[in-house]
PyMOL Python script that loads the backbone (N, CA, C, O; Angstrom):
from pymol import cmd

cmd.read_pdbstr("""\
ATOM      1  N   MET A   1      -8.448  32.399  -5.215  1.00  0.00           N
ATOM      2  CA  MET A   1      -7.996  31.893  -4.562  1.00  0.00           C
ATOM      3  C   MET A   1      -8.267  30.027  -5.781  1.00  0.00           C
ATOM      4  O   MET A   1      -9.163  29.536  -6.467  1.00  0.00           O
ATOM      5  N   THR A   2      -6.281  29.526  -5.194  1.00  0.00           N
ATOM      6  CA  THR A   2      -5.471  28.184  -6.212  1.00  0.00           C
ATOM      7  C   THR A   2      -7.069  27.220  -5.457  1.00  0.00           C
ATOM      8  O   THR A   2      -7.880  27.197  -4.532  1.00  0.00           O
ATOM      9  N   LYS A   3      -6.523  26.399  -7.049  1.00  0.00           N
ATOM     10  CA  LYS A   3      -7.234  25.404  -7.348  1.00  0.00           C
ATOM     11  C   LYS A   3      -6.519  24.260  -6.782  1.00  0.00           C
ATOM     12  O   LYS A   3      -5.348  24.441  -7.115  1.00  0.00           O
ATOM     13  N   LEU A   4      -6.636  22.678  -5.790  1.00  0.00           N
ATOM     14  CA  LEU A   4      -6.001  21.993  -5.961  1.00  0.00           C
ATOM     15  C   LEU A   4      -5.854  20.363  -6.781  1.00  0.00           C
ATOM     16  O   LEU A   4      -6.514  19.334  -6.643  1.00  0.00           O
ATOM     17  N   PRO A   5      -4.873  20.645  -7.516  1.00  0.00           N
ATOM     18  CA  PRO A   5      -5.071  18.965  -8.677  1.00  0.00           C
ATOM     19  C   PRO A   5      -5.660  18.501  -8.308  1.00  0.00           C
ATOM     20  O   PRO A   5      -5.887  18.892  -7.163  1.00  0.00           O
ATOM     21  N   ARG A   6      -6.256  17.637  -8.626  1.00  0.00           N
ATOM     22  CA  ARG A   6      -6.740  15.830  -8.757  1.00  0.00           C
ATOM     23  C   ARG A   6      -6.200  15.381  -9.260  1.00  0.00           C
ATOM     24  O   ARG A   6      -5.290  15.937  -9.874  1.00  0.00           O
ATOM     25  N   HIS A   7      -6.401  14.231  -9.308  1.00  0.00           N
ATOM     26  CA  HIS A   7      -5.643  12.690  -9.239  1.00  0.00           C
ATOM     27  C   HIS A   7      -7.324  12.319 -10.497  1.00  0.00           C
ATOM     28  O   HIS A   7      -8.516  12.629 -10.496  1.00  0.00           O
ATOM     29  N   ASN A   8      -6.150  11.317 -11.589  1.00  0.00           N
ATOM     30  CA  ASN A   8      -6.670  11.113 -12.179  1.00  0.00           C
ATOM     31  C   ASN A   8      -6.294   9.648 -12.322  1.00  0.00           C
ATOM     32  O   ASN A   8      -5.485   9.251 -13.161  1.00  0.00           O
ATOM     33  N   GLY A   9      -7.213   8.515 -11.061  1.00  0.00           N
ATOM     34  CA  GLY A   9      -7.045   7.355 -11.074  1.00  0.00           C
ATOM     35  C   GLY A   9      -5.709   7.369 -10.133  1.00  0.00           C
ATOM     36  O   GLY A   9      -5.052   8.337  -9.751  1.00  0.00           O
ATOM     37  N   TRP A  10      -5.515   5.891  -9.873  1.00  0.00           N
ATOM     38  CA  TRP A  10      -3.913   5.768  -8.610  1.00  0.00           C
ATOM     39  C   TRP A  10      -3.024   4.732  -9.273  1.00  0.00           C
ATOM     40  O   TRP A  10      -3.298   3.624  -9.734  1.00  0.00           O
ATOM     41  N   THR A  11      -2.126   5.259  -9.209  1.00  0.00           N
ATOM     42  CA  THR A  11      -1.088   4.558  -9.738  1.00  0.00           C
ATOM     43  C   THR A  11       0.011   4.144  -8.887  1.00  0.00           C
ATOM     44  O   THR A  11       0.060   4.556  -7.728  1.00  0.00           O
ATOM     45  N   ILE A  12       0.729   3.516  -9.266  1.00  0.00           N
ATOM     46  CA  ILE A  12       2.621   2.695  -8.782  1.00  0.00           C
ATOM     47  C   ILE A  12       2.563   4.748  -7.871  1.00  0.00           C
ATOM     48  O   ILE A  12       1.981   5.101  -6.845  1.00  0.00           O
ATOM     49  N   GLU A  13       3.161   5.325  -8.551  1.00  0.00           N
ATOM     50  CA  GLU A  13       3.852   6.287  -7.719  1.00  0.00           C
ATOM     51  C   GLU A  13       3.060   7.586  -6.434  1.00  0.00           C
ATOM     52  O   GLU A  13       3.599   8.551  -5.892  1.00  0.00           O
ATOM     53  N   ARG A  14       1.312   6.940  -6.285  1.00  0.00           N
ATOM     54  CA  ARG A  14       1.180   7.360  -5.107  1.00  0.00           C
ATOM     55  C   ARG A  14       0.612   6.820  -4.877  1.00  0.00           C
ATOM     56  O   ARG A  14      -0.343   7.252  -4.231  1.00  0.00           O
ATOM     57  N   VAL A  15       0.730   4.543  -5.388  1.00  0.00           N
ATOM     58  CA  VAL A  15       0.624   3.935  -4.233  1.00  0.00           C
ATOM     59  C   VAL A  15       1.620   3.836  -2.858  1.00  0.00           C
ATOM     60  O   VAL A  15       1.483   3.781  -1.636  1.00  0.00           O
ATOM     61  N   VAL A  16       2.427   3.845  -3.602  1.00  0.00           N
ATOM     62  CA  VAL A  16       3.871   3.383  -3.111  1.00  0.00           C
ATOM     63  C   VAL A  16       4.008   4.315  -1.864  1.00  0.00           C
ATOM     64  O   VAL A  16       4.236   3.709  -0.817  1.00  0.00           O
ATOM     65  N   PRO A  17       3.914   5.655  -1.779  1.00  0.00           N
ATOM     66  CA  PRO A  17       3.776   6.164  -0.604  1.00  0.00           C
ATOM     67  C   PRO A  17       2.984   5.831   0.402  1.00  0.00           C
ATOM     68  O   PRO A  17       3.112   5.321   1.515  1.00  0.00           O
ATOM     69  N   LEU A  18       1.804   6.407  -0.521  1.00  0.00           N
ATOM     70  CA  LEU A  18       0.584   5.496   0.711  1.00  0.00           C
ATOM     71  C   LEU A  18       0.753   5.091   1.769  1.00  0.00           C
ATOM     72  O   LEU A  18       0.740   5.484   2.936  1.00  0.00           O
ATOM     73  N   LEU A  19       1.087   3.352   0.641  1.00  0.00           N
ATOM     74  CA  LEU A  19       1.371   2.304   1.639  1.00  0.00           C
ATOM     75  C   LEU A  19       2.430   2.354   2.769  1.00  0.00           C
ATOM     76  O   LEU A  19       2.235   2.267   3.982  1.00  0.00           O
ATOM     77  N   GLY A  20       3.899   2.553   1.925  1.00  0.00           N
ATOM     78  CA  GLY A  20       4.595   2.918   2.849  1.00  0.00           C
ATOM     79  C   GLY A  20       4.265   3.937   4.650  1.00  0.00           C
ATOM     80  O   GLY A  20       4.347   3.486   5.793  1.00  0.00           O
ATOM     81  N   GLY A  21       3.950   5.174   4.246  1.00  0.00           N
ATOM     82  CA  GLY A  21       2.769   5.678   5.523  1.00  0.00           C
ATOM     83  C   GLY A  21       2.198   5.013   6.180  1.00  0.00           C
ATOM     84  O   GLY A  21       2.563   4.778   7.331  1.00  0.00           O
ATOM     85  N   SER A  22       1.305   4.593   5.735  1.00  0.00           N
ATOM     86  CA  SER A  22       0.228   3.824   6.341  1.00  0.00           C
ATOM     87  C   SER A  22       1.623   2.863   6.817  1.00  0.00           C
ATOM     88  O   SER A  22       2.490   3.541   7.368  1.00  0.00           O
ATOM     89  N   VAL A  23       1.876   1.681   6.702  1.00  0.00           N
ATOM     90  CA  VAL A  23       2.956   1.011   7.027  1.00  0.00           C
ATOM     91  C   VAL A  23       3.269   1.401   8.694  1.00  0.00           C
ATOM     92  O   VAL A  23       2.652   1.079   9.710  1.00  0.00           O
ATOM     93  N   VAL A  24       4.547   2.267   8.494  1.00  0.00           N
ATOM     94  CA  VAL A  24       5.084   3.149   8.958  1.00  0.00           C
ATOM     95  C   VAL A  24       3.987   3.853   9.963  1.00  0.00           C
ATOM     96  O   VAL A  24       4.194   3.386  11.083  1.00  0.00           O
ATOM     97  N   LEU A  25       3.357   4.400   9.983  1.00  0.00           N
ATOM     98  CA  LEU A  25       2.014   4.563  10.741  1.00  0.00           C
ATOM     99  C   LEU A  25       1.486   3.559  12.182  1.00  0.00           C
ATOM    100  O   LEU A  25       1.333   3.722  13.392  1.00  0.00           O
ATOM    101  N   THR A  26       1.334   2.419  11.118  1.00  0.00           N
ATOM    102  CA  THR A  26       0.561   1.070  11.961  1.00  0.00           C
ATOM    103  C   THR A  26       1.842   0.622  13.126  1.00  0.00           C
ATOM    104  O   THR A  26       1.281   0.633  14.221  1.00  0.00           O
ATOM    105  N   SER A  27       3.131   0.287  13.290  1.00  0.00           N
ATOM    106  CA  SER A  27       4.369   0.072  13.080  1.00  0.00           C
ATOM    107  C   SER A  27       4.709   1.000  13.956  1.00  0.00           C
ATOM    108  O   SER A  27       5.646   0.370  14.448  1.00  0.00           O
ATOM    109  N   LEU A  28       4.697   2.307  14.731  1.00  0.00           N
ATOM    110  CA  LEU A  28       4.665   2.830  15.305  1.00  0.00           C
ATOM    111  C   LEU A  28       3.284   2.608  16.900  1.00  0.00           C
ATOM    112  O   LEU A  28       3.237   2.810  18.114  1.00  0.00           O
ATOM    113  N   ALA A  29       2.467   2.118  15.858  1.00  0.00           N
ATOM    114  CA  ALA A  29       1.337   2.475  17.360  1.00  0.00           C
ATOM    115  C   ALA A  29       1.765   1.236  17.693  1.00  0.00           C
ATOM    116  O   ALA A  29       2.126   1.084  18.860  1.00  0.00           O
ATOM    117  N   LEU A  30       1.826   0.099  16.784  1.00  0.00           N
ATOM    118  CA  LEU A  30       1.838  -1.293  17.680  1.00  0.00           C
ATOM    119  C   LEU A  30       2.554  -0.758  18.431  1.00  0.00           C
ATOM    120  O   LEU A  30       2.260  -0.375  19.563  1.00  0.00           O
ATOM    121  N   SER A  31       4.178  -0.614  17.572  1.00  0.00           N
ATOM    122  CA  SER A  31       5.178  -0.547  18.693  1.00  0.00           C
ATOM    123  C   SER A  31       5.217  -0.030  20.636  1.00  0.00           C
ATOM    124  O   SER A  31       5.765  -0.455  21.654  1.00  0.00           O
ATOM    125  N   ARG A  32       4.257   1.126  20.258  1.00  0.00           N
ATOM    126  CA  ARG A  32       3.885   2.288  21.540  1.00  0.00           C
ATOM    127  C   ARG A  32       3.434   1.077  22.106  1.00  0.00           C
ATOM    128  O   ARG A  32       4.234   0.575  22.896  1.00  0.00           O
ATOM    129  N   ALA A  33       1.845   0.158  21.832  1.00  0.00           N
ATOM    130  CA  ALA A  33       0.987  -0.676  22.372  1.00  0.00           C
ATOM    131  C   ALA A  33       1.461  -1.961  23.275  1.00  0.00           C
ATOM    132  O   ALA A  33       0.963  -2.445  24.291  1.00  0.00           O
ATOM    133  N   HIS A  34       3.031  -2.455  22.237  1.00  0.00           N
ATOM    134  CA  HIS A  34       2.854  -4.139  22.122  1.00  0.00           C
ATOM    135  C   HIS A  34       4.518  -4.145  22.759  1.00  0.00           C
ATOM    136  O   HIS A  34       4.724  -4.241  23.969  1.00  0.00           O
ATOM    137  N   SER A  35       5.300  -4.063  22.046  1.00  0.00           N
ATOM    138  CA  SER A  35       6.589  -4.392  21.701  1.00  0.00           C
ATOM    139  C   SER A  35       7.533  -2.924  20.247  1.00  0.00           C
ATOM    140  O   SER A  35       7.395  -2.506  19.097  1.00  0.00           O
ATOM    141  N   PRO A  36       8.614  -2.721  21.765  1.00  0.00           N
ATOM    142  CA  PRO A  36       9.141  -1.674  20.356  1.00  0.00           C
ATOM    143  C   PRO A  36       9.813  -2.493  19.336  1.00  0.00           C
ATOM    144  O   PRO A  36      10.061  -1.804  18.346  1.00  0.00           O
ATOM    145  N   ARG A  37      10.185  -3.676  19.222  1.00  0.00           N
ATOM    146  CA  ARG A  37      10.370  -4.395  17.965  1.00  0.00           C
ATOM    147  C   ARG A  37      10.230  -4.247  16.681  1.00  0.00           C
ATOM    148  O   ARG A  37      10.982  -4.346  15.711  1.00  0.00           O
ATOM    149  N   TRP A  38       8.319  -3.801  16.965  1.00  0.00           N
ATOM    150  CA  TRP A  38       8.037  -3.333  15.779  1.00  0.00           C
ATOM    151  C   TRP A  38       8.754  -2.042  14.954  1.00  0.00           C
ATOM    152  O   TRP A  38       8.625  -1.814  13.751  1.00  0.00           O
ATOM    153  N   LEU A  39       9.489  -1.315  15.858  1.00  0.00           N
ATOM    154  CA  LEU A  39       9.808  -0.874  15.219  1.00  0.00           C
ATOM    155  C   LEU A  39      10.823  -0.421  14.234  1.00  0.00           C
ATOM    156  O   LEU A  39      11.302   0.658  13.883  1.00  0.00           O
ATOM    157  N   GLY A  40      11.022  -2.237  13.790  1.00  0.00           N
ATOM    158  CA  GLY A  40      12.204  -2.813  12.456  1.00  0.00           C
ATOM    159  C   GLY A  40      11.167  -2.965  11.294  1.00  0.00           C
ATOM    160  O   GLY A  40      11.273  -2.895  10.070  1.00  0.00           O
ATOM    161  N   LEU A  41      10.218  -3.178  12.071  1.00  0.00           N
ATOM    162  CA  LEU A  41       9.683  -2.786  10.745  1.00  0.00           C
ATOM    163  C   LEU A  41       9.533  -0.626   9.998  1.00  0.00           C
ATOM    164  O   LEU A  41       9.610   0.093   9.003  1.00  0.00           O
ATOM    165  N   THR A  42       9.392  -0.646  10.842  1.00  0.00           N
ATOM    166  CA  THR A  42       9.200   0.712  10.508  1.00  0.00           C
ATOM    167  C   THR A  42      10.645   1.411   9.965  1.00  0.00           C
ATOM    168  O   THR A  42      10.744   2.149   8.985  1.00  0.00           O
ATOM    169  N   GLY A  43      11.524   1.065  10.686  1.00  0.00           N
ATOM    170  CA  GLY A  43      13.041   1.390   9.554  1.00  0.00           C
ATOM    171  C   GLY A  43      13.213   0.160   8.184  1.00  0.00           C
ATOM    172  O   GLY A  43      14.203   0.074   7.458  1.00  0.00           O
ATOM    173  N   PHE A  44      11.949  -0.720   8.100  1.00  0.00           N
ATOM    174  CA  PHE A  44      12.005  -1.860   6.595  1.00  0.00           C
ATOM    175  C   PHE A  44      11.487  -0.759   5.486  1.00  0.00           C
ATOM    176  O   PHE A  44      12.065  -0.637   4.406  1.00  0.00           O
ATOM    177  N   ALA A  45       9.991   0.274   5.969  1.00  0.00           N
ATOM    178  CA  ALA A  45       9.590   0.212   5.244  1.00  0.00           C
ATOM    179  C   ALA A  45       9.843   1.972   4.826  1.00  0.00           C
ATOM    180  O   ALA A  45       9.337   2.310   3.756  1.00  0.00           O
ATOM    181  N   GLY A  46      10.321   2.667   5.334  1.00  0.00           N
ATOM    182  CA  GLY A  46      11.594   3.366   5.536  1.00  0.00           C
ATOM    183  C   GLY A  46      12.968   3.336   4.461  1.00  0.00           C
ATOM    184  O   GLY A  46      13.400   4.335   3.886  1.00  0.00           O
ATOM    185  N   ALA A  47      13.667   1.617   4.314  1.00  0.00           N
ATOM    186  CA  ALA A  47      14.522   2.033   2.970  1.00  0.00           C
ATOM    187  C   ALA A  47      13.984   2.097   2.543  1.00  0.00           C
ATOM    188  O   ALA A  47      13.722   3.260   2.233  1.00  0.00           O
ATOM    189  N   ASN A  48      12.807   0.635   1.755  1.00  0.00           N
ATOM    190  CA  ASN A  48      11.296   0.499   0.685  1.00  0.00           C
ATOM    191  C   ASN A  48      11.615   2.077   0.027  1.00  0.00           C
ATOM    192  O   ASN A  48      12.319   2.176  -0.977  1.00  0.00           O
ATOM    193  N   LEU A  49      11.031   3.270   0.690  1.00  0.00           N
ATOM    194  CA  LEU A  49      11.049   4.627   0.558  1.00  0.00           C
ATOM    195  C   LEU A  49      12.116   5.667   0.383  1.00  0.00           C
ATOM    196  O   LEU A  49      11.883   6.853   0.154  1.00  0.00           O
ATOM    197  N   ALA A  50      12.854   5.332   0.462  1.00  0.00           N
ATOM    198  CA  ALA A  50      14.475   5.737   0.705  1.00  0.00           C
ATOM    199  C   ALA A  50      14.990   4.251  -0.950  1.00  0.00           C
ATOM    200  O   ALA A  50      16.172   4.219  -1.292  1.00  0.00           O
ATOM    201  N   LEU A  51      14.659   3.938  -1.183  1.00  0.00           N
ATOM    202  CA  LEU A  51      14.831   2.441  -2.533  1.00  0.00           C
ATOM    203  C   LEU A  51      14.309   3.497  -3.702  1.00  0.00           C
ATOM    204  O   LEU A  51      15.081   4.172  -4.383  1.00  0.00           O
ATOM    205  N   TYR A  52      12.936   3.520  -3.810  1.00  0.00           N
ATOM    206  CA  TYR A  52      11.978   4.374  -4.385  1.00  0.00           C
ATOM    207  C   TYR A  52      12.511   5.800  -4.838  1.00  0.00           C
ATOM    208  O   TYR A  52      12.619   6.246  -5.980  1.00  0.00           O
ATOM    209  N   GLY A  53      12.826   6.411  -3.573  1.00  0.00           N
ATOM    210  CA  GLY A  53      12.738   7.469  -3.993  1.00  0.00           C
ATOM    211  C   GLY A  53      14.334   7.722  -4.894  1.00  0.00           C
ATOM    212  O   GLY A  53      14.400   8.370  -5.939  1.00  0.00           O
ATOM    213  N   THR A  54      15.226   7.225  -4.388  1.00  0.00           N
ATOM    214  CA  THR A  54      16.577   7.066  -4.996  1.00  0.00           C
ATOM    215  C   THR A  54      16.801   6.867  -6.629  1.00  0.00           C
ATOM    216  O   THR A  54      17.325   7.638  -7.434  1.00  0.00           O
ATOM    217  N   VAL A  55      15.885   4.817  -6.938  1.00  0.00           N
ATOM    218  CA  VAL A  55      15.709   4.277  -8.215  1.00  0.00           C
ATOM    219  C   VAL A  55      14.738   4.427  -8.670  1.00  0.00           C
ATOM    220  O   VAL A  55      14.699   4.717  -9.865  1.00  0.00           O
ATOM    221  N   GLY A  56      13.319   4.271  -7.781  1.00  0.00           N
ATOM    222  CA  GLY A  56      12.949   4.479  -8.860  1.00  0.00           C
ATOM    223  C   GLY A  56      11.718   2.874  -8.882  1.00  0.00           C
ATOM    224  O   GLY A  56      10.725   2.531  -9.524  1.00  0.00           O
ATOM    225  N   TRP A  57      12.511   2.348  -7.844  1.00  0.00           N
ATOM    226  CA  TRP A  57      11.809   0.860  -8.015  1.00  0.00           C
ATOM    227  C   TRP A  57      11.766   0.274  -6.243  1.00  0.00           C
ATOM    228  O   TRP A  57      12.339   0.924  -5.369  1.00  0.00           O
ATOM    229  N   CYS A  58      11.217  -0.657  -6.020  1.00  0.00           N
ATOM    230  CA  CYS A  58      10.975  -0.826  -4.647  1.00  0.00           C
ATOM    231  C   CYS A  58      10.541  -2.581  -5.039  1.00  0.00           C
ATOM    232  O   CYS A  58      10.118  -2.877  -6.157  1.00  0.00           O
ATOM    233  N   PRO A  59      10.709  -3.508  -4.051  1.00  0.00           N
ATOM    234  CA  PRO A  59       9.723  -4.483  -4.279  1.00  0.00           C
ATOM    235  C   PRO A  59       8.074  -4.231  -3.997  1.00  0.00           C
ATOM    236  O   PRO A  59       7.488  -4.733  -4.956  1.00  0.00           O
ATOM    237  N   MET A  60       7.224  -3.721  -3.171  1.00  0.00           N
ATOM    238  CA  MET A  60       5.615  -3.124  -3.687  1.00  0.00           C
ATOM    239  C   MET A  60       5.478  -2.883  -5.030  1.00  0.00           C
ATOM    240  O   MET A  60       4.497  -3.351  -5.608  1.00  0.00           O
ATOM    241  N   SER A  61       6.683  -1.918  -5.917  1.00  0.00           N
ATOM    242  CA  SER A  61       6.371  -1.498  -6.853  1.00  0.00           C
ATOM    243  C   SER A  61       6.466  -2.209  -8.108  1.00  0.00           C
ATOM    244  O   SER A  61       6.085  -1.859  -9.225  1.00  0.00           O
ATOM    245  N   LEU A  62       7.251  -3.655  -7.590  1.00  0.00           N
ATOM    246  CA  LEU A  62       7.243  -4.226  -8.072  1.00  0.00           C
ATOM    247  C   LEU A  62       6.356  -4.953  -8.311  1.00  0.00           C
ATOM    248  O   LEU A  62       6.118  -5.178  -9.497  1.00  0.00           O
ATOM    249  N   LEU A  63       5.645  -5.506  -7.402  1.00  0.00           N
ATOM    250  CA  LEU A  63       4.702  -6.552  -7.331  1.00  0.00           C
ATOM    251  C   LEU A  63       2.557  -5.474  -7.334  1.00  0.00           C
ATOM    252  O   LEU A  63       1.470  -5.939  -6.994  1.00  0.00           O
ATOM    253  N   LEU A  64       2.985  -3.800  -7.972  1.00  0.00           N
ATOM    254  CA  LEU A  64       1.688  -2.967  -8.029  1.00  0.00           C
ATOM    255  C   LEU A  64       2.096  -3.245  -9.702  1.00  0.00           C
ATOM    256  O   LEU A  64       1.110  -3.519 -10.387  1.00  0.00           O
ATOM    257  N   GLY A  65       3.494  -3.208 -10.480  1.00  0.00           N
ATOM    258  CA  GLY A  65       3.011  -3.023 -11.162  1.00  0.00           C
ATOM    259  C   GLY A  65       2.439  -4.836 -11.990  1.00  0.00           C
ATOM    260  O   GLY A  65       1.664  -4.976 -12.936  1.00  0.00           O
ATOM    261  N   ARG A  66       3.109  -5.862 -11.261  1.00  0.00           N
ATOM    262  CA  ARG A  66       2.931  -7.257 -11.649  1.00  0.00           C
ATOM    263  C   ARG A  66       1.259  -7.558 -11.344  1.00  0.00           C
ATOM    264  O   ARG A  66       0.828  -8.086 -12.368  1.00  0.00           O
ATOM    265  N   LEU A  67       0.729  -7.493 -10.857  1.00  0.00           N
ATOM    266  CA  LEU A  67      -1.168  -6.653 -10.425  1.00  0.00           C
ATOM    267  C   LEU A  67      -1.713  -5.906 -11.145  1.00  0.00           C
ATOM    268  O   LEU A  67      -2.922  -5.766 -10.958  1.00  0.00           O
ATOM    269  N   GLY A  68      -0.948  -4.994 -12.439  1.00  0.00           N
ATOM    270  CA  GLY A  68      -1.781  -4.113 -13.423  1.00  0.00           C
ATOM    271  C   GLY A  68      -2.162  -2.472 -12.702  1.00  0.00           C
ATOM    272  O   GLY A  68      -3.030  -1.636 -12.953  1.00  0.00           O
ATOM    273  N   VAL A  69      -1.368  -2.522 -12.005  1.00  0.00           N
ATOM    274  CA  VAL A  69      -0.803  -0.655 -11.790  1.00  0.00           C
ATOM    275  C   VAL A  69      -0.522  -0.176 -12.003  1.00  0.00           C
ATOM    276  O   VAL A  69       0.604   0.007 -11.538  1.00  0.00           O
ATOM    277  N   PRO A  70      -1.198   1.153 -13.378  1.00  0.00           N
ATOM    278  CA  PRO A  70      -0.690   1.549 -14.119  1.00  0.00           C
ATOM    279  C   PRO A  70       0.282   2.600 -13.570  1.00  0.00           C
ATOM    280  O   PRO A  70      -0.179   3.075 -12.532  1.00  0.00           O
ATOM    281  N   ARG A  71       1.672   3.219 -13.963  1.00  0.00           N
ATOM    282  CA  ARG A  71       2.771   2.953 -13.976  1.00  0.00           C
ATOM    283  C   ARG A  71       2.274   5.379 -14.377  1.00  0.00           C
ATOM    284  O   ARG A  71       1.475   5.704 -15.256  1.00  0.00           O
ATOM    285  N   LEU A  72       2.912   6.295 -13.600  1.00  0.00           N
ATOM    286  CA  LEU A  72       2.190   7.704 -14.222  1.00  0.00           C
ATOM    287  C   LEU A  72       2.476   7.825 -15.805  1.00  0.00           C
ATOM    288  O   LEU A  72       1.704   8.213 -16.682  1.00  0.00           O
ATOM    289  N   ALA A  73       3.903   7.350 -15.925  1.00  0.00           N
ATOM    290  CA  ALA A  73       4.158   7.761 -17.713  1.00  0.00           C
ATOM    291  C   ALA A  73       3.501   6.958 -18.146  1.00  0.00           C
ATOM    292  O   ALA A  73       3.754   7.396 -19.268  1.00  0.00           O
ATOM    293  N   ASP A  74       2.644   5.881 -18.416  1.00  0.00           N
ATOM    294  CA  ASP A  74       2.198   4.753 -19.079  1.00  0.00           C
ATOM    295  C   ASP A  74       0.412   5.636 -19.100  1.00  0.00           C
ATOM    296  O   ASP A  74      -0.535   5.086 -19.663  1.00  0.00           O
ATOM    297  N   GLU A  75       0.278   6.911 -18.446  1.00  0.00           N
ATOM    298  CA  GLU A  75      -1.379   6.974 -18.341  1.00  0.00           C
ATOM    299  C   GLU A  75      -1.233   8.324 -19.637  1.00  0.00           C
ATOM    300  O   GLU A  75      -2.045   8.648 -20.503  1.00  0.00           O
ATOM    301  N   SER A  76       0.850   9.177 -19.150  1.00  0.00           N
ATOM    302  CA  SER A  76       0.694  10.195 -20.144  1.00  0.00           C
ATOM    303  C   SER A  76       1.008   9.711 -22.050  1.00  0.00           C
ATOM    304  O   SER A  76       1.339  10.661 -22.760  1.00  0.00           O
ATOM    305  N   THR A  77       0.892   8.328 -22.736  1.00  0.00           N
ATOM    306  CA  THR A  77       1.232   7.753 -23.794  1.00  0.00           C
ATOM    307  C   THR A  77      -0.089   7.756 -24.113  1.00  0.00           C
ATOM    308  O   THR A  77      -0.276   7.891 -25.322  1.00  0.00           O
ATOM    309  N   GLU A  78      -1.161   7.644 -23.391  1.00  0.00           N
ATOM    310  CA  GLU A  78      -2.418   7.260 -24.439  1.00  0.00           C
ATOM    311  C   GLU A  78      -3.143   8.505 -24.242  1.00  0.00           C
ATOM    312  O   GLU A  78      -4.201   8.704 -24.839  1.00  0.00           O
TER     313      GLU A  78
END
""", "prot")
cmd.dss("prot")
cmd.show_as("cartoon", "prot")
cmd.util.cbc("prot")
cmd.orient("prot")
């Protein structure tokens, strides 16, 4: 049986998709319960995830960097 890889802490590369997925699921639930206008938030989160995937940064990754969350590349140099 192969073991699953374990992570060594929270990095920007792990937090951004986690937060993006949480925003998408929350906005989908809000759109079902309250108003379809909440789907705009889903589109915004999807656009930011696409931006992060293509160029390597998004507004949330910049904010997390300012808050001191390390990047994966920073951990490998230690």
